[in-house]
C-alpha positions as CSV (number, residue, x, y, z in Angstrom):
1,X,-4.1,17.1,-19.3
2,X,-3.8,15.9,-15.7
3,X,-0.8,15.7,-13.3
4,X,-2.0,16.0,-9.7
5,X,-2.5,12.9,-7.5
6,X,-4.7,14.0,-4.5
7,X,-6.0,12.3,-1.4
8,X,-9.4,11.9,0.2
9,X,-10.5,12.8,3.8
10,X,-12.7,9.8,4.7
11,X,-14.7,6.7,3.8
12,X,-16.9,8.4,1.2
13,X,-16.6,11.5,-1.0
14,X,-17.3,14.9,0.5
15,X,-19.2,17.5,-1.6
16,X,-15.9,19.4,-2.0
17,X,-14.2,16.3,-3.2
18,X,-16.9,15.6,-5.7
19,X,-16.2,19.0,-7.3
20,X,-12.5,18.6,-7.0
21,X,-12.5,15.3,-9.0
22,X,-14.0,17.1,-12.0
23,X,-11.0,19.3,-12.3
24,X,-9.0,18.5,-15.5
25,X,-5.7,18.5,-13.6
26,X,-6.6,15.7,-11.2
27,X,-4.9,12.6,-12.6
28,X,-5.5,10.2,-9.7
29,X,-6.2,9.5,-6.1
30,X,-3.9,8.0,-3.4
31,X,-5.7,6.1,-0.7
32,X,-4.8,6.0,3.0
33,X,-6.0,3.9,5.9
34,X,-8.6,6.5,6.8
35,X,-10.3,5.7,3.4
36,X,-10.7,2.0,4.2
37,X,-13.1,0.2,6.4
38,X,-14.1,-2.9,4.5
39,X,-14.0,-4.4,1.0
40,X,-17.5,-3.3,0.2
41,X,-17.0,0.2,1.5
42,X,-13.9,0.5,-0.7
43,X,-15.8,-0.7,-3.8
44,X,-18.5,1.8,-3.1
45,X,-16.0,4.6,-2.7
46,X,-14.3,3.7,-6.0
47,X,-17.7,3.7,-7.7
48,X,-18.3,7.2,-6.3
49,X,-15.0,8.3,-7.7
50,X,-15.7,6.9,-11.2
51,X,-19.2,8.6,-11.2
52,X,-17.8,12.0,-10.3
53,X,-14.6,12.2,-12.3
54,X,-14.5,13.7,-15.7
55,X,-11.8,11.3,-16.8
56,X,-10.4,7.9,-15.7
57,X,-8.4,8.5,-12.6
58,X,-5.3,6.5,-11.6
59,X,-6.3,4.9,-8.2
60,X,-3.2,4.3,-6.1
61,X,-2.1,3.2,-2.6
62,X,1.0,2.3,-0.6
63,X,0.5,-1.4,0.0
64,X,4.1,-2.4,0.7
65,X,3.5,-4.8,3.6
66,X,4.7,-4.7,7.1
67,X,4.2,-1.2,8.6
68,X,3.0,0.3,5.4
69,X,-0.2,-1.5,4.4
70,X,-3.1,0.9,4.1
71,X,-5.8,-1.8,3.6
72,X,-5.8,-4.5,6.3
73,X,-9.1,-6.1,7.2
74,X,-10.2,-8.3,4.3
75,X,-6.7,-8.3,2.8
76,X,-3.8,-10.7,3.4
77,X,-1.3,-9.3,6.0
78,X,1.8,-8.9,3.9
79,X,5.2,-9.4,5.6
80,X,7.7,-6.5,5.6
81,X,10.2,-6.8,2.8
82,X,13.0,-6.9,5.3
83,X,11.8,-10.4,6.4
84,X,12.3,-11.6,2.9
85,X,15.8,-10.1,2.8
86,X,16.7,-11.8,6.1
87,X,15.6,-15.1,4.6
88,X,17.8,-14.5,1.6
89,X,21.0,-14.9,3.6
90,X,20.2,-18.5,4.4
91,X,17.9,-19.5,1.6
92,X,18.3,-17.3,-1.5
93,X,16.0,-19.4,-3.8
94,X,13.2,-19.5,-1.3
95,X,13.5,-15.8,-0.7
96,X,13.3,-15.0,-4.4
97,X,10.2,-17.2,-4.7
98,X,8.6,-15.5,-1.8
99,X,9.4,-12.1,-3.2
100,X,7.6,-13.0,-6.4
101,X,4.6,-14.4,-4.5
102,X,4.5,-11.2,-2.3
103,X,4.4,-9.0,-5.4
104,X,1.7,-11.2,-7.1
105,X,-0.5,-11.4,-4.0
106,X,-0.3,-7.7,-3.2
107,X,-1.1,-6.7,-6.8
108,X,-3.8,-9.3,-7.3
109,X,-5.8,-8.4,-4.2
110,X,-5.7,-4.7,-5.1
111,X,-6.7,-5.2,-8.7
112,X,-9.6,-7.3,-7.6
113,X,-11.0,-4.3,-5.7
114,X,-10.4,-1.8,-8.4
115,X,-7.1,-0.3,-7.3
116,X,-4.8,0.4,-10.2
117,X,-1.3,0.9,-8.7
118,X,0.7,0.3,-5.5
119,X,3.7,2.5,-5.0
120,X,6.0,-0.5,-4.8
121,X,8.6,-2.0,-4.5
122,X,10.9,-0.1,-2.1
123,X,14.4,0.0,-3.5
124,X,16.0,1.8,-0.6
125,X,18.8,0.2,1.3
126,X,18.4,-0.5,5.0
127,X,21.6,1.1,6.3
128,X,20.3,0.9,9.9
129,X,20.1,4.7,9.9
130,X,16.6,5.7,8.8
131,X,13.8,4.3,11.0
132,X,11.2,5.5,8.4
133,X,12.7,3.1,5.9
134,X,14.0,0.3,8.2
135,X,12.6,-3.1,7.3
136,X,10.5,-1.6,4.5
137,X,13.7,-2.2,2.6
138,X,14.8,-5.7,1.6
139,X,18.4,-5.5,2.8
140,X,21.5,-3.3,3.3
141,X,23.3,-5.0,0.3
142,X,22.4,-3.3,-3.0
143,X,22.9,-6.4,-5.1
144,X,20.5,-8.4,-2.9
145,X,17.9,-5.6,-3.0
146,X,18.1,-5.5,-6.8
147,X,17.6,-9.3,-7.0
148,X,14.7,-9.5,-4.6
149,X,13.1,-6.4,-6.1
150,X,13.4,-7.9,-9.6
151,X,11.5,-11.0,-8.4
152,X,8.9,-8.8,-6.8
153,X,8.5,-6.8,-10.0
154,X,7.9,-10.1,-11.9
155,X,5.2,-11.0,-9.4
156,X,3.5,-7.6,-9.6
157,X,3.6,-7.7,-13.4
158,X,2.3,-11.2,-13.6
159,X,-0.8,-10.1,-11.8
160,X,-1.3,-7.3,-14.4
161,X,-0.1,-4.3,-12.3
162,X,2.6,-1.8,-13.1
163,X,5.5,-1.1,-10.7
164,X,6.9,2.0,-9.0
165,X,10.4,1.9,-7.5
166,X,11.1,4.2,-4.6
167,X,12.6,6.4,-3.3
168,X,15.1,7.5,-6.1
169,X,18.1,7.7,-5.8
170,X,17.9,6.1,-2.3
171,X,16.6,7.3,1.1
172,X,18.2,4.9,3.5
173,X,21.4,6.8,4.3
174,X,19.8,9.7,6.2
175,X,18.6,9.7,9.8
176,X,15.9,12.4,9.3
177,X,12.3,11.7,8.5
178,X,11.4,13.8,5.5
179,X,7.8,13.9,6.6
180,X,8.7,16.2,9.4
181,X,12.2,17.7,8.7
182,X,14.6,18.6,5.9
183,X,17.0,15.7,5.2
184,X,20.5,16.1,3.8
185,X,22.7,13.3,2.5
186,X,26.3,14.7,2.4
187,X,27.8,11.8,0.4
188,X,29.3,12.5,-3.0
189,X,27.8,11.2,-6.2
190,X,30.4,8.5,-6.7
191,X,29.6,6.9,-3.3
192,X,25.8,7.0,-4.0
193,X,26.4,5.5,-7.4
194,X,28.1,2.4,-6.1
195,X,25.6,1.9,-3.2
196,X,22.0,3.2,-3.2
197,X,21.8,3.9,-6.9
198,X,22.5,0.3,-7.9
199,X,19.0,-1.1,-7.6
200,X,17.6,1.7,-9.7
201,X,20.3,1.3,-12.2
202,X,19.8,-2.5,-12.5
203,X,16.1,-2.3,-12.6
204,X,15.6,0.7,-14.8
205,X,14.5,-1.4,-17.8
206,X,11.9,-3.2,-15.7
207,X,10.2,-0.4,-13.8
208,X,7.1,1.4,-15.1
209,X,7.6,4.4,-12.7
210,X,9.8,5.7,-9.9
211,X,9.0,7.9,-7.0
212,X,11.6,10.4,-6.0
213,X,12.9,11.1,-2.5
214,X,12.7,14.5,-0.8
215,X,16.3,14.1,0.4
216,X,18.9,16.8,-0.6
217,X,22.1,15.2,-1.7
218,X,24.1,18.3,-0.9
219,X,27.4,17.5,-2.8
220,X,25.4,16.7,-5.9
221,X,22.7,19.3,-6.1
222,X,21.3,22.0,-3.7
223,X,17.7,21.0,-4.4
224,X,15.9,17.9,-3.0
225,X,15.9,15.2,-5.6
226,X,12.3,15.6,-6.8
227,X,13.0,19.2,-7.8
228,X,16.4,18.5,-9.4
229,X,16.9,18.4,-13.1
230,X,20.3,16.9,-12.6
231,X,18.9,13.8,-10.8
232,X,15.9,13.4,-12.9
233,X,17.2,14.3,-16.3
234,X,21.0,13.9,-16.3
235,X,21.0,10.7,-14.1
236,X,17.6,9.0,-14.3
237,X,16.6,9.8,-17.9
238,X,20.0,9.9,-19.6
239,X,22.5,7.9,-17.6
240,X,20.0,5.2,-16.5
241,X,17.9,5.5,-19.7
242,X,14.7,5.4,-17.7
243,X,11.7,5.6,-19.9
244,X,8.8,5.4,-17.4
245,X,6.8,7.9,-15.3
246,X,8.4,9.9,-12.5
247,X,6.3,10.7,-9.3
248,X,7.1,13.2,-6.6
249,X,6.8,12.0,-3.1
250,X,4.1,14.0,-1.2
251,X,4.7,17.8,-1.8
252,X,3.1,18.6,1.5
253,X,5.9,16.8,3.4
254,X,8.2,19.2,5.4
255,X,11.3,18.4,3.4
256,X,9.6,19.6,0.2
257,X,8.5,22.9,1.8
258,X,12.1,24.1,1.8
259,X,11.9,25.1,-1.9
260,X,8.9,27.4,-1.5
261,X,5.1,27.6,-1.5
262,X,3.0,24.9,-3.1
263,X,2.9,26.7,-6.5
264,X,6.7,27.0,-6.5
265,X,7.0,23.3,-5.5
266,X,4.7,22.2,-8.4
267,X,6.5,24.4,-10.8
268,X,10.0,23.1,-9.8
269,X,8.9,19.5,-9.9
270,X,7.4,19.8,-13.4
271,X,10.4,21.7,-14.6
272,X,12.7,19.0,-13.3
273,X,10.7,16.4,-15.1
274,X,8.1,14.9,-12.7
275,X,5.0,13.5,-14.4
276,X,2.8,12.8,-11.4
277,X,2.6,15.3,-8.5
278,X,1.4,13.9,-5.2
279,X,-0.2,16.4,-2.8
280,X,-1.6,14.7,0.4
281,X,-3.0,15.6,3.8
282,X,-3.3,19.3,2.9
283,X,-6.4,20.2,1.0
284,X,-5.5,23.9,0.8
285,X,-2.2,23.0,-0.9
286,X,-4.2,20.8,-3.4
287,X,-6.6,23.6,-4.3
288,X,-3.8,26.2,-4.6
289,X,-1.9,23.8,-6.9
290,X,-4.9,23.3,-9.1
291,X,-5.5,27.0,-9.3
292,X,-1.8,27.6,-10.1
293,X,-1.9,25.1,-13.0
294,X,-5.1,26.6,-14.3
295,X,-3.8,30.2,-14.1
296,X,-0.6,29.4,-15.8
297,X,-2.3,27.2,-18.4
298,X,0.5,24.7,-17.8
299,X,1.0,22.2,-20.6
300,X,1.1,18.8,-18.8
301,X,0.4,16.6,-21.9
302,X,4.0,15.3,-21.4
303,X,3.1,14.2,-17.8
304,X,-0.2,12.7,-18.8
305,X,1.4,10.6,-21.6
306,X,3.4,8.8,-19.0
307,X,0.6,8.4,-16.4
308,X,-1.8,6.8,-18.9
309,X,0.6,3.9,-19.3
310,X,0.2,2.9,-15.7
311,X,-3.3,1.6,-15.7
312,X,-3.6,-2.2,-15.1
313,X,-3.0,-4.7,-17.9
314,X,-5.8,-6.9,-16.7
315,X,-8.6,-6.9,-14.1
316,X,-9.6,-9.5,-11.5
317,X,-12.7,-10.4,-9.5
318,X,-12.5,-11.0,-5.7
319,X,-14.5,-14.3,-5.8
320,X,-12.5,-15.7,-8.7
321,X,-9.2,-14.7,-7.1
322,X,-10.1,-16.4,-3.8
323,X,-11.1,-19.6,-5.5
324,X,-7.7,-19.9,-7.2
325,X,-5.1,-22.4,-5.8
326,X,-2.4,-19.8,-6.4
327,X,-4.1,-17.3,-4.0
328,X,-4.5,-20.0,-1.3
329,X,-0.8,-21.0,-1.7
330,X,0.4,-17.4,-1.6
331,X,-1.6,-16.7,1.6
332,X,-0.2,-19.8,3.2
333,X,3.4,-19.1,2.3
334,X,3.4,-15.5,3.4
335,X,1.5,-16.3,6.6
336,X,4.4,-18.6,7.5
337,X,6.9,-15.8,7.0
338,X,4.8,-13.4,9.0
339,X,4.8,-15.9,11.9
340,X,8.6,-16.0,12.0
């Protein structure tokens, strides 16, 4: 059963990728901007993936809005979540409505092209420390983040897509970019619990999945969160009673490399309780990870059981979506927010 979420190098499948997609441990694909040129090109690429893969793969993307929107031309430009959070201070009801619209529009446009899942919403707090997070987060106030994220989840779900809250248990209180460096949050658990953890705690019953951070919370556990049984089992599963899937962040990021080579990273992540293992921007790591799982005959049925629940609850057609009054209204409302 499959557990690895891999990436692709370009606008169409390479010969190597066609073979890779046949591997039984490939559970899905995560798309980046380099994989997108136009609506038709994306549809063609998705068709190639379905033709080559031995099983149905979970097709995923980061389509948050603002700086992190992988598909642009042909898609509605989505405002950064921080713009909705700023609006909340003066007009809470309007902000909550726009959060719902944002989630619905993002999910609807992806589903209409055949994308199954966006890694959204962001539940981090904007503590004005981490520029990688910044206005990707709704707000610095955890209660406001939870309220706006709940509205976004409702919008995403109403389109028929599942949700992924990230980056558990909160990435906003470190300065370091985990893509390039190890990141340490030296706060104690009690402080994290009454700040960053609140959105995850409040939204645990409504999320279908979470993505972990690669931050090390040094007073809580010596391992980065995605490799920590304490965070994933004691806190997320038991204390927060979370029943959905758990994704790692990209295991090729620098902060993840502190725990060892790719085989050791995969092993630790699975032992901690991760169900979906992202390995991006490093094909060698992906191949080594697949070989490791094959050589150890790892039993990942547990992982697959969770990932299978993340496929969309309905499908859409682009033409039908764009004829809908709801789509036109959503584009108009979010365009106004983008212009502010």
